[in-house]
C-alpha positions in Angstrom: 82.7 131.8 96.8 84.8 133.0 99.8 87.2 135.8 99.2 89.9 133.6 100.7 90.3 129.9 100.4 92.8 129.7 103.3 90.9 128.2 106.2 91.3 129.6 109.7 91.4 126.8 112.2 88.7 126.9 114.9 90.7 124.3 116.8 94.0 122.4 116.2 93.1 119.7 118.7 89.6 118.7 117.4 88.9 117.0 114.0 88.3 119.4 111.2 84.6 120.0 110.6 84.6 119.0 106.9 80.9 119.7 106.4 81.4 123.4 107.0 84.4 123.8 104.7 82.7 123.4 101.4 79.3 124.7 100.1 78.7 121.4 98.3 79.4 117.9 99.7 81.6 115.9 97.3 84.2 113.2 97.5 87.4 114.6 99.2 91.0 114.4 98.1 94.0 115.9 99.9 97.4 117.1 98.8 100.0 117.1 101.5 102.7 119.6 100.7 100.9 121.5 97.9 104.0 123.7 96.9 102.9 126.5 94.6 99.7 124.7 93.7 100.5 123.8 90.1 99.1 120.3 90.5 96.3 121.2 92.9 94.8 124.1 90.9 95.0 122.2 87.6 93.7 118.9 89.0 90.8 120.6 90.9 89.8 122.5 87.8 89.7 119.2 85.8 87.8 117.4 88.6 85.1 119.9 89.8 83.0 117.0 91.1 85.7 116.5 93.9 86.5 118.7 96.9 90.3 119.2 97.5 92.2 120.3 100.6 95.7 121.5 100.0 98.0 121.4 103.0 101.1 123.5 103.0 103.3 124.9 105.8 104.5 128.1 104.0 102.1 131.0 103.9 103.6 132.5 100.8 102.9 129.3 98.9 99.4 129.1 100.2 98.7 132.7 99.0 99.9 131.7 95.5 97.6 128.7 95.4 94.7 130.9 96.8 95.2 133.4 94.0 95.3 130.7 91.3 92.3 128.9 92.6 90.2 132.0 93.0 91.2 133.2 89.5 90.0 129.9 88.2 86.7 130.1 90.2 87.4 126.9 92.1 84.8 126.5 94.8 86.1 123.0 95.4 89.5 124.0 96.9 90.3 124.8 100.5 93.8 125.5 101.9 95.3 124.8 105.3 98.5 126.1 106.8 99.9 123.4 109.0 102.4 120.5 109.1 101.3 117.6 107.0 102.0 114.9 109.6 100.1 116.7 112.3 97.2 117.4 110.0 96.9 113.8 108.9 97.4 112.3 112.4 95.1 114.6 114.4 92.8 116.7 112.2 91.4 114.8 109.3 88.5 112.7 110.4 88.8 108.9 110.0 87.5 107.4 106.7 87.0 110.8 105.1 89.4 111.0 102.1 89.0 109.2 98.8 92.7 110.0 97.9 95.8 111.5 99.4 98.5 112.9 97.1 102.0 113.3 98.4 104.4 114.7 95.8 108.0 115.5 96.3 108.1 115.5 100.1 111.3 116.8 101.6 113.8 113.8 101.2 116.0 114.8 104.2 118.9 113.3 102.3 121.4 113.1 105.2 121.1 109.8 107.0 120.9 111.4 110.4 117.8 113.4 109.3 115.9 110.4 107.8 113.8 110.3 111.0 112.2 113.6 109.8 110.9 112.1 106.6 107.1 112.2 106.3 106.5 108.7 104.9 107.4 105.8 107.2 105.6 102.7 108.4 103.7 104.5 111.1 102.6 107.2 108.7 101.2 104.5 106.3 99.0 103.3 109.2 97.8 106.9 109.7 97.0 107.1 106.0 95.0 103.9 106.2 92.9 105.4 109.0 92.0 108.6 107.1 91.2 106.9 103.8 87.8 105.5 102.9 87.7 101.8 101.9 89.2 101.6 98.4 90.9 105.0 99.0 94.2 105.7 97.3 97.6 107.1 98.1 99.6 108.6 95.2 103.3 109.2 95.7 106.0 111.0 93.6 109.6 111.8 94.3 112.9 112.3 92.4 114.9 110.9 95.3 115.6 107.1 94.8 116.7 106.3 98.4 113.5 108.0 99.8 111.4 106.2 97.1 112.8 102.9 98.3 111.9 103.8 101.9 108.4 104.7 100.7 108.0 101.4 99.1 109.4 99.6 102.1 107.0 101.4 104.4 104.0 100.0 102.5 105.5 96.5 102.1 103.8 93.9 104.3 100.9 96.2 105.1 97.7 94.2 104.7 95.7 97.4 104.6 97.2 98.5 101.2 97.6 96.9 97.8 100.0 98.3 95.2 98.4 99.7 92.0 99.5 101.6 88.9 99.3 105.4 88.9 96.7 106.3 86.3 98.2 107.9 83.2 95.6 110.7 83.3 96.8 111.6 86.9 100.5 111.6 85.8 99.6 114.2 83.2 99.1 116.8 86.0 102.6 117.8 87.2 103.9 119.8 90.1 106.2 122.8 90.1 109.0 120.7 91.4 108.4 118.1 88.7 108.5 120.6 85.9 111.9 121.8 87.2 113.2 118.2 87.5 112.0 117.3 84.0 113.7 120.5 82.6 117.0 119.2 84.0 116.4 115.6 82.8 115.6 114.2 86.2 112.9 111.5 86.1 110.0 111.2 88.4 109.5 108.0 90.5 105.8 107.1 91.0 104.0 104.7 93.3 100.3 104.2 94.2 98.4 102.2 96.7 94.8 101.3 97.3 93.3 100.7 100.8 91.9 97.2 100.8 90.8 96.7 104.4 
Protein backbone atom coordinates (compact mmCIF):
# COMPACT_ATOMS: atom_id res chain seq x y z
CA UNK A 1 0.00 0.00 0.00
CA UNK A 2 1.16 3.54 -0.76
CA UNK A 3 2.79 5.51 2.03
CA UNK A 4 0.31 8.29 1.33
CA UNK A 5 -3.33 7.92 0.31
CA UNK A 6 -3.63 11.58 -0.74
CA UNK A 7 -3.62 11.57 -4.55
CA UNK A 8 -1.60 14.14 -6.48
CA UNK A 9 -3.53 15.30 -9.51
CA UNK A 10 -1.86 14.74 -12.89
CA UNK A 11 -4.41 17.16 -14.36
CA UNK A 12 -7.34 19.14 -12.99
CA UNK A 13 -8.95 19.52 -16.40
CA UNK A 14 -9.02 15.86 -17.52
CA UNK A 15 -11.22 13.12 -15.99
CA UNK A 16 -9.56 11.28 -13.12
CA UNK A 17 -7.90 8.02 -14.28
CA UNK A 18 -9.76 5.81 -11.83
CA UNK A 19 -8.06 2.63 -13.03
CA UNK A 20 -4.68 3.86 -11.80
CA UNK A 21 -5.84 4.95 -8.33
CA UNK A 22 -6.51 1.55 -6.81
CA UNK A 23 -4.55 -1.71 -7.00
CA UNK A 24 -7.80 -3.71 -7.21
CA UNK A 25 -10.83 -2.73 -9.29
CA UNK A 26 -13.96 -2.68 -7.14
CA UNK A 27 -17.25 -0.73 -7.07
CA UNK A 28 -16.62 2.94 -6.26
CA UNK A 29 -18.24 5.16 -3.64
CA UNK A 30 -17.42 8.82 -3.02
CA UNK A 31 -17.72 11.00 0.06
CA UNK A 32 -17.88 14.71 -0.72
CA UNK A 33 -16.65 16.73 2.26
CA UNK A 34 -15.04 13.94 4.27
CA UNK A 35 -14.37 16.04 7.40
CA UNK A 36 -12.01 14.24 9.76
CA UNK A 37 -12.78 10.88 8.12
CA UNK A 38 -14.80 9.38 10.99
CA UNK A 39 -17.40 8.05 8.58
CA UNK A 40 -15.07 7.25 5.68
CA UNK A 41 -12.49 5.25 7.63
CA UNK A 42 -15.06 3.21 9.55
CA UNK A 43 -17.28 2.58 6.52
CA UNK A 44 -14.35 1.65 4.27
CA UNK A 45 -13.07 -0.77 6.90
CA UNK A 46 -16.48 -2.45 7.09
CA UNK A 47 -16.80 -2.54 3.27
CA UNK A 48 -13.42 -3.65 1.96
CA UNK A 49 -15.01 -4.96 -1.25
CA UNK A 50 -15.65 -1.32 -2.22
CA UNK A 51 -13.20 1.43 -3.23
CA UNK A 52 -13.73 4.86 -1.68
CA UNK A 53 -12.66 8.35 -2.69
CA UNK A 54 -12.80 10.99 0.04
CA UNK A 55 -12.94 14.58 -1.23
CA UNK A 56 -11.99 17.36 1.17
CA UNK A 57 -10.76 20.90 0.67
CA UNK A 58 -8.74 21.23 3.89
CA UNK A 59 -5.31 19.59 3.91
CA UNK A 60 -5.23 19.15 7.69
CA UNK A 61 -8.40 17.09 7.55
CA UNK A 62 -7.05 14.99 4.69
CA UNK A 63 -3.89 14.25 6.67
CA UNK A 64 -6.02 13.03 9.60
CA UNK A 65 -8.00 10.73 7.31
CA UNK A 66 -4.79 9.51 5.68
CA UNK A 67 -3.35 8.60 9.07
CA UNK A 68 -6.55 6.79 10.16
CA UNK A 69 -6.85 4.85 6.91
CA UNK A 70 -3.20 3.79 6.80
CA UNK A 71 -3.28 2.75 10.47
CA UNK A 72 -6.29 0.53 9.61
CA UNK A 73 -4.52 -0.88 6.51
CA UNK A 74 -7.20 0.40 4.14
CA UNK A 75 -5.99 -0.14 0.57
CA UNK A 76 -9.51 0.76 -0.65
CA UNK A 77 -9.32 4.49 0.25
CA UNK A 78 -7.90 7.39 -1.77
CA UNK A 79 -8.12 11.06 -0.83
CA UNK A 80 -8.35 14.16 -2.99
CA UNK A 81 -7.86 17.78 -1.98
CA UNK A 82 -10.25 19.78 -4.12
CA UNK A 83 -13.62 21.54 -4.04
CA UNK A 84 -16.46 19.01 -4.11
CA UNK A 85 -18.48 20.78 -6.79
CA UNK A 86 -15.52 21.09 -9.18
CA UNK A 87 -14.50 17.46 -8.61
CA UNK A 88 -18.00 16.18 -9.29
CA UNK A 89 -18.64 18.40 -12.28
CA UNK A 90 -15.33 17.97 -14.11
CA UNK A 91 -13.14 15.16 -12.76
CA UNK A 92 -15.19 12.09 -11.95
CA UNK A 93 -15.88 10.11 -15.14
CA UNK A 94 -19.55 9.65 -16.09
CA UNK A 95 -21.27 6.53 -14.77
CA UNK A 96 -18.41 5.60 -12.46
CA UNK A 97 -19.81 5.78 -8.91
CA UNK A 98 -22.12 3.33 -7.17
CA UNK A 99 -22.89 5.85 -4.41
CA UNK A 100 -22.16 9.43 -3.38
CA UNK A 101 -22.27 10.37 0.31
CA UNK A 102 -22.79 14.04 1.20
CA UNK A 103 -22.93 14.59 4.94
CA UNK A 104 -23.31 17.95 6.65
CA UNK A 105 -22.30 20.20 3.76
CA UNK A 106 -21.88 23.86 4.70
CA UNK A 107 -25.46 25.19 5.06
CA UNK A 108 -24.54 28.81 4.29
CA UNK A 109 -27.37 29.90 6.62
CA UNK A 110 -27.63 33.54 5.50
CA UNK A 111 -30.09 33.90 2.63
CA UNK A 112 -27.67 36.00 0.57
CA UNK A 113 -25.18 33.08 0.71
CA UNK A 114 -27.60 30.31 -0.33
CA UNK A 115 -26.17 30.48 -3.85
CA UNK A 116 -22.97 28.93 -2.40
CA UNK A 117 -24.72 25.76 -1.22
CA UNK A 118 -23.48 22.58 -2.87
CA UNK A 119 -26.81 20.88 -3.42
CA UNK A 120 -29.20 22.54 -5.83
CA UNK A 121 -31.13 21.42 -8.90
CA UNK A 122 -28.13 21.73 -11.23
CA UNK A 123 -25.90 19.71 -8.89
CA UNK A 124 -28.53 16.94 -8.78
CA UNK A 125 -28.16 16.68 -12.58
CA UNK A 126 -24.39 16.40 -12.16
CA UNK A 127 -24.87 13.61 -9.61
CA UNK A 128 -27.10 11.74 -12.07
CA UNK A 129 -24.30 11.91 -14.65
CA UNK A 130 -21.56 10.51 -12.38
CA UNK A 131 -23.65 7.69 -10.91
CA UNK A 132 -24.05 4.25 -12.43
CA UNK A 133 -27.63 3.12 -13.16
CA UNK A 134 -29.21 2.31 -9.77
CA UNK A 135 -26.48 4.42 -8.11
CA UNK A 136 -27.43 6.14 -4.88
CA UNK A 137 -27.05 9.52 -3.20
CA UNK A 138 -27.06 9.66 0.60
CA UNK A 139 -27.59 13.00 2.35
CA UNK A 140 -27.41 14.14 5.98
CA UNK A 141 -27.66 17.54 7.60
CA UNK A 142 -28.73 19.16 10.85
CA UNK A 143 -29.99 22.29 9.04
CA UNK A 144 -33.73 22.07 8.29
CA UNK A 145 -33.91 24.93 5.74
CA UNK A 146 -31.03 23.41 3.77
CA UNK A 147 -32.62 19.97 4.08
CA UNK A 148 -35.83 21.35 2.57
CA UNK A 149 -33.78 22.79 -0.29
CA UNK A 150 -32.07 19.42 -0.81
CA UNK A 151 -35.44 17.67 -1.05
CA UNK A 152 -36.79 20.36 -3.39
CA UNK A 153 -33.72 19.97 -5.62
CA UNK A 154 -34.56 16.30 -6.20
CA UNK A 155 -38.32 16.85 -6.54
CA UNK A 156 -39.51 16.42 -10.09
CA UNK A 157 -36.24 14.87 -11.30
CA UNK A 158 -37.18 11.81 -13.33
CA UNK A 159 -33.60 10.57 -12.97
CA UNK A 160 -34.00 9.90 -9.23
CA UNK A 161 -36.40 8.07 -6.97
CA UNK A 162 -36.56 8.67 -3.21
CA UNK A 163 -35.59 5.71 -1.03
CA UNK A 164 -35.01 4.96 2.64
CA UNK A 165 -31.50 5.32 4.08
CA UNK A 166 -30.46 1.79 5.10
CA UNK A 167 -30.23 1.49 8.91
CA UNK A 168 -26.82 -0.20 8.60
CA UNK A 169 -25.52 2.93 6.83
CA UNK A 170 -27.01 5.24 9.45
CA UNK A 171 -25.02 3.38 12.09
CA UNK A 172 -21.80 4.93 10.70
CA UNK A 173 -21.71 8.52 11.91
CA UNK A 174 -19.53 11.51 11.09
CA UNK A 175 -17.54 13.74 13.44
CA UNK A 176 -20.11 16.53 12.98
CA UNK A 177 -22.94 14.13 13.69
CA UNK A 178 -21.34 12.91 16.92
CA UNK A 179 -21.10 16.51 18.12
CA UNK A 180 -24.70 17.28 17.15
CA UNK A 181 -26.00 14.16 18.91
CA UNK A 182 -24.08 15.10 22.07
CA UNK A 183 -25.97 18.43 22.05
CA UNK A 184 -29.32 16.76 21.36
CA UNK A 185 -29.50 17.94 17.73
CA UNK A 186 -31.10 15.36 15.43
CA UNK A 187 -29.84 14.35 12.00
CA UNK A 188 -32.03 14.74 8.92
CA UNK A 189 -31.53 11.96 6.33
CA UNK A 190 -32.50 11.57 2.70
CA UNK A 191 -31.53 9.07 0.03
CA UNK A 192 -32.17 8.77 -3.69
CA UNK A 193 -31.59 6.09 -6.32
CA UNK A 194 -30.78 6.88 -9.96
CA UNK A 195 -33.52 5.26 -12.01
CA UNK A 196 -32.68 6.47 -15.53
